[in-house]
C-alpha positions in Angstrom: -4.3 15.8 -24.3 -2.7 14.0 -27.3 -4.0 10.5 -27.9 -1.4 7.8 -28.2 -3.7 4.8 -28.5 -1.9 3.5 -31.5 1.4 3.5 -29.7 2.6 -0.1 -29.1 5.8 -0.1 -27.0 7.9 -3.2 -27.0 9.7 -2.7 -23.7 8.3 -0.8 -20.8 9.9 0.2 -17.5 7.8 0.8 -14.4 9.5 2.8 -11.6 8.5 2.8 -8.0 11.3 4.0 -5.7 9.6 3.9 -2.4 8.1 1.5 0.2 6.7 -2.0 -0.1 3.1 -0.9 -0.2 3.8 1.6 -2.9 5.1 -1.2 -5.0 2.0 -3.4 -4.4 -0.4 -0.6 -5.5 1.2 -0.4 -8.9 0.0 -3.9 -9.8 -3.4 -2.9 -11.2 -1.5 -0.4 -13.4 0.7 -3.2 -14.6 -2.3 -5.5 -15.3 -4.1 -2.8 -17.2 -0.9 -2.2 -19.3 -0.6 -5.9 -20.0 -4.2 -5.9 -21.4 -3.3 -2.9 -23.5 0.0 -4.3 -24.7 -0.1 -8.1 -24.5 3.2 -8.6 -26.4 5.3 -6.0 -24.6 8.1 -6.9 -22.2 7.7 -5.3 -18.7 10.6 -4.5 -16.3 10.3 -3.0 -12.9 12.8 -0.7 -11.1 12.7 -0.2 -7.3 14.6 -0.2 -4.1 16.5 -3.3 -2.9 14.5 -5.1 -0.2 11.2 -3.4 -1.2 10.2 -5.6 -4.2 8.9 -8.8 -2.6 5.3 -7.7 -3.4 6.2 -8.5 -7.1 7.3 -12.1 -6.3 5.9 -14.4 -9.0 4.1 -11.5 -10.8 3.3 -13.0 -14.3 3.6 -9.7 -16.0 7.1 -8.7 -14.9 10.0 -10.2 -17.0 12.8 -8.5 -15.0 13.1 -6.8 -11.6 15.9 -4.2 -11.3 17.0 -3.4 -7.7 18.9 -0.3 -6.6 19.9 1.2 -3.3 17.8 4.0 -1.8 21.1 6.0 -1.5 23.3 4.8 -4.3 26.9 5.9 -4.6 28.5 7.2 -7.8 29.6 3.7 -8.9 26.1 2.3 -8.5 24.6 5.3 -10.4 27.0 4.7 -13.2 26.3 1.0 -13.4 22.5 1.7 -13.4 22.9 4.4 -16.0 24.6 1.9 -18.3 22.0 -0.7 -17.7 19.0 1.6 -18.3 20.2 4.0 -21.0 17.5 4.2 -23.7 16.7 0.5 -23.4 13.0 1.2 -23.2 10.2 2.6 -25.4 8.3 3.9 -22.4 9.1 4.7 -18.8 6.2 4.8 -16.3 7.2 6.9 -13.3 4.8 6.0 -10.5 6.4 8.2 -7.7 7.0 12.0 -7.9 10.6 12.0 -6.6 13.3 13.7 -8.6 15.3 10.4 -8.6 12.5 8.4 -10.1 12.1 11.0 -12.9 15.9 10.9 -13.5 15.7 7.1 -13.9 12.8 7.6 -16.3 14.7 10.2 -18.3 17.7 7.9 -18.7 15.7 4.8 -19.5 13.3 5.9 -22.3 12.6 8.5 -24.9 8.9 8.6 -23.9 7.7 9.0 -20.3 4.6 9.4 -18.2 4.7 10.2 -14.5 3.0 11.1 -11.3 3.6 14.7 -10.0 3.8 15.6 -6.4 1.8 18.4 -4.9 0.5 20.1 -1.8 -3.1 19.9 -0.6 -5.3 22.8 -1.2 -5.3 25.4 1.5 -6.1 29.1 1.9 -3.4 30.3 4.2 -0.2 31.9 3.0 2.0 28.9 4.1 -0.1 26.5 2.0 0.0 28.8 -1.0 3.8 29.2 -0.6 4.3 25.4 -0.5 2.0 24.9 -3.5 3.9 27.5 -5.5 7.2 25.8 -4.6 5.8 22.4 -5.7 4.6 23.8 -9.0 8.1 25.1 -9.7 9.7 21.7 -8.8 7.2 20.0 -11.2 7.9 22.2 -14.2 10.9 20.2 -15.5 9.0 16.9 -14.9 6.1 18.1 -17.0 8.5 19.2 -19.7 10.1 15.8 -20.1 6.8 13.8 -20.0 4.2 13.1 -22.7 1.6 12.9 -19.9 1.5 13.6 -16.1 -1.0 12.9 -13.3 -1.2 15.1 -10.3 -1.5 13.7 -6.7 -4.7 14.4 -4.8 -4.1 13.2 -1.2 -7.7 13.5 -0.2 -10.0 12.9 -3.2 -8.1 10.5 -5.6 -7.3 7.0 -4.7 -3.7 6.0 -5.3 -4.6 3.2 -7.6 -6.8 5.5 -9.6 -3.8 7.9 -9.8 -1.6 5.1 -11.2 -4.2 3.9 -13.7 -4.6 7.5 -15.0 -0.9 7.3 -16.2 -2.3 5.1 -19.0 -5.0 7.6 -20.0 -3.2 8.8 -23.3 -3.2 5.2 -24.5 -7.0 4.8 -24.4 -9.6 6.3 -26.6 -11.4 7.8 -23.6 -11.0 8.1 -19.8 -13.9 5.9 -18.9 -12.3 2.8 -20.5 -9.8 2.7 -17.7 -12.4 2.0 -15.1 -15.1 0.2 -17.0 -13.9 -3.3 -15.9 -13.1 -4.7 -12.4 -9.8 -3.6 -10.9 -7.7 -5.9 -8.7 -4.4 -5.8 -6.9 -2.1 -8.7 -7.7 -0.5 -10.2 -4.5 2.8 -12.0 -4.6 2.8 -15.7 -5.2 2.8 -17.5 -1.8 5.6 -19.5 -0.4 5.4 -22.4 2.1 5.4 -21.5 5.8 8.2 -22.8 8.0 7.5 -26.0 9.9 7.7 -24.1 13.2 4.7 -21.9 12.2 2.7 -24.7 10.5 3.0 -27.0 13.5 1.5 -24.4 15.8 -1.3 -23.3 13.5 -4.9 -24.3 14.3 -8.1 -23.4 12.5 -9.8 -21.1 12.7 -7.2 -18.3 13.1 -7.1 -14.5 12.8 -4.0 -12.7 11.7 -3.4 -9.5 13.6 -0.8 -7.0 12.4 -0.4 -4.1 14.9 2.8 -2.5 13.7 2.8 0.4 11.2 5.9 2.0 9.7 5.4 5.1 11.9 4.2 5.6 15.5 1.4 8.0 14.7 -0.5 5.1 13.0 -0.4 2.9 16.1 -3.4 1.8 18.1 -3.0 1.8 21.9 -1.5 -1.4 23.5 -4.4 -1.8 25.9 -6.8 -1.9 23.0 -4.9 -4.7 21.3 -4.9 -6.6 24.6 -8.7 -6.3 24.9 -9.3 -7.3 21.3 -7.0 -10.3 21.3 -8.5 -11.5 24.6 -12.0 -11.2 23.1 -10.9 -13.1 19.9 -9.5 -16.0 22.0 -12.7 -16.2 24.0 -14.6 -16.6 20.8 -12.5 -19.6 19.9 -10.0 -18.1 17.5 -6.3 -18.6 17.5 -4.5 -15.3 16.9 -1.3 -15.0 14.8 0.5 -11.7 15.6 2.6 -10.8 12.6 5.2 -8.1 12.3 8.3 -7.1 10.3 11.8 -7.9 11.6 12.2 -4.2 12.5 13.2 -3.8 16.1 10.2 -1.5 17.0 7.7 -4.0 15.5 9.2 -7.0 17.3 9.1 -5.0 20.5 5.5 -4.0 19.9 4.4 -7.6 19.6 6.3 -8.5 22.8 4.7 -5.7 24.7 1.2 -6.7 23.6 1.8 -10.4 24.5 3.1 -9.4 27.9 -0.3 -7.8 28.7 -2.3 -11.0 28.0 -3.4 -13.4 30.6 -1.9 -16.9 30.6 -4.8 -18.6 28.9 -4.9 -16.0 26.1 -1.1 -16.3 25.6 -1.5 -20.1 24.8 -3.7 -19.2 21.8 -1.3 -16.6 20.3 1.5 -17.3 17.9 4.1 -14.5 17.7 5.3 -14.5 14.0 7.3 -11.3 14.3 10.2 -11.3 11.9 9.6 -15.0 10.9 7.8 -14.5 7.6 8.8 -13.2 4.2 6.2 -11.2 2.3 5.2 -14.2 0.1 4.9 -16.3 3.3 2.8 -13.6 4.9 0.5 -13.9 1.9 0.3 -17.7 2.4 -0.6 -17.2 6.1 -3.2 -14.6 5.4 -5.0 -16.5 2.6 -6.0 -19.3 5.1 -7.1 -16.9 7.8 -10.7 -16.3 8.6 -10.0 -12.7 9.2 -7.2 -10.1 9.1 -7.0 -7.1 11.4 -4.4 -4.4 11.0 -3.4 -0.8 10.9 -2.6 1.5 8.0 0.4 -0.4 6.6 1.5 -2.4 3.6 0.6 -5.9 5.0 -3.0 -4.7 5.3 -3.0 -3.9 1.5 -1.6 -7.4 1.0 -4.4 -8.9 3.1 -7.0 -7.2 0.9 -5.3 -8.3 -2.2 -5.4 -11.9 -0.9 -9.2 -11.6 -0.8 -9.2 -12.3 3.0 -11.9 -10.4 5.0 -9.8 -7.4 6.1 -10.5 -4.9 8.9 -8.2 -1.9 9.1 -7.9 1.0 11.5 -7.3 4.4 9.9 -6.3 7.6 11.6 -4.7 10.5 9.8 -4.6 8.9 6.4 -7.6 9.5 4.1 -9.2 6.2 3.0 -10.1 7.9 -0.2 -6.4 8.1 -1.0 -4.8 5.0 0.5 -7.5 2.7 1.7 -6.8 -1.0 0.8 -8.4 -1.6 -2.6 -11.3 -4.1 -2.6 -10.5 -6.5 -5.4 -13.0 -6.5 -8.2 -14.2 -3.0 -7.6 -15.4 -1.2 -10.7 -14.9 2.6 -10.7 -12.4 5.3 -9.5 -13.2 5.6 -5.8 -14.4 2.8 -3.4 -14.5 4.9 -0.2 -15.9 7.9 1.6 -13.3 10.2 3.1 -14.9 10.0 6.5 -17.2 7.3 8.0 -16.9 5.6 11.4 -17.4 2.2 9.6 -17.5 1.5 5.9 -17.3 -1.8 4.1 -16.6 -2.3 0.4 -16.1 -5.9 -0.8 -13.8 -7.7 1.6 -12.5 -4.5 3.2 -13.8 -2.8 6.3 -12.3 0.6 7.2 -12.8 1.9 10.7 -12.1 5.5 11.8 -12.3 7.1 15.2 -14.6 9.9 16.3 -12.2 12.8 15.9 -13.8 15.5 13.7 -10.3 16.6 12.4 -9.6 13.1 10.9 -8.4 12.4 8.3 -5.9 15.3 8.4 -3.1 13.6 6.5 -0.6 15.0 9.0 1.8 12.9 11.0 -0.5 12.6 14.0 -1.6 15.4 16.3 1.9 16.8 16.7 2.6 16.3 13.0 5.8 14.3 13.5 6.6 10.6 13.1 6.6 9.7 16.8 3.3 11.6 17.5 0.1 10.2 19.0 -3.2 10.4 17.1 -6.4 11.1 19.0 -8.5 9.7 16.2 -6.9 6.3 16.9 -6.8 6.7 20.7 -10.6 7.2 20.7 -11.3 4.3 18.3 -12.3 1.9 21.0 -12.1 -2.0 20.9 -15.9 -2.3 21.0 -16.1 -0.6 17.6 -13.7 -3.2 16.2 -15.5 -6.1 17.8 -18.8 -4.9 16.3 -17.1 -4.8 12.9 -15.7 -8.3 13.4 -19.1 -9.7 14.4 -20.7 -8.2 11.3 -17.9 -9.5 8.9 -18.0 -13.0 10.3 -21.7 -13.3 10.4 -21.9 -12.3 6.8 
């Protein structure tokens, strides 16, 4: 690998054309790049409505938003805005579109390559061969690429390795503590503030996809227990219809006394406001979703329930960790820094499939068998410490 440690780009474009959580996990990469190039100007390109995680980020001079399905006119406008304006494009997602933006924006590029997990059957080999062919042009246009490893390499390590050519050696990338930068907080609305009482626990039950859900009855049992311990519970959720409905369904199962101690904040908080709420909580409990990564970044004690997703790839990063891999792939309970990851007893987990049926609306036995008592024991350990 060619060493470019003497290269000093003046303008750098970071590209993350995906979801909110994928934007947040680029922040250690941005911080490391800032330490490397203190005088450079950093811009960030991503999808409209997905960039709130960068709110107030001190390293980003300009945020460029684009539609996830731009028309010809928007493509043309974006082309004119980006064309060769940058000395370096950092492509943090393996999509063709992200690479196209990087190709337009800068003469030099580094990027993440997609792939297929290792497997021995003919179907796996066929998919891997197809992936290699799709990656060929991306390798050709980049000075350096990093392959995805969905089981053994943490996503933050993956992003940081994009900077490998600019360091004298690989170990320099991970020799110091690594942290995720959360968005700057914003004040909560009076309606929320007037209801809040200390101590409170933030509970976020809604993932992006159904196969990452924990059973309704389990949330009922957990919230009832929390209230009996003297905690107020704030149920957070995105404004998405299915998340609002999920919170409603959980609350409908609670007894009247428990309901009095629950605030339903579904759809009432921006991402920066969610950060403000979480920072003052004694504990955050959530599933495998972007707000859980935000909670960990806010340094709040965080308990997260993992099913099909390998923690080794996308577990919330414990701020201040030094090294490339905080987690084991499989452990019923593991705590690193302020983050506790819980997994169910299913021997097949983590499989990285979309649940047991391998589709978005599937169930996941590994979560169905992760009982409330396991979560309660983790809470007691976290709060006692």
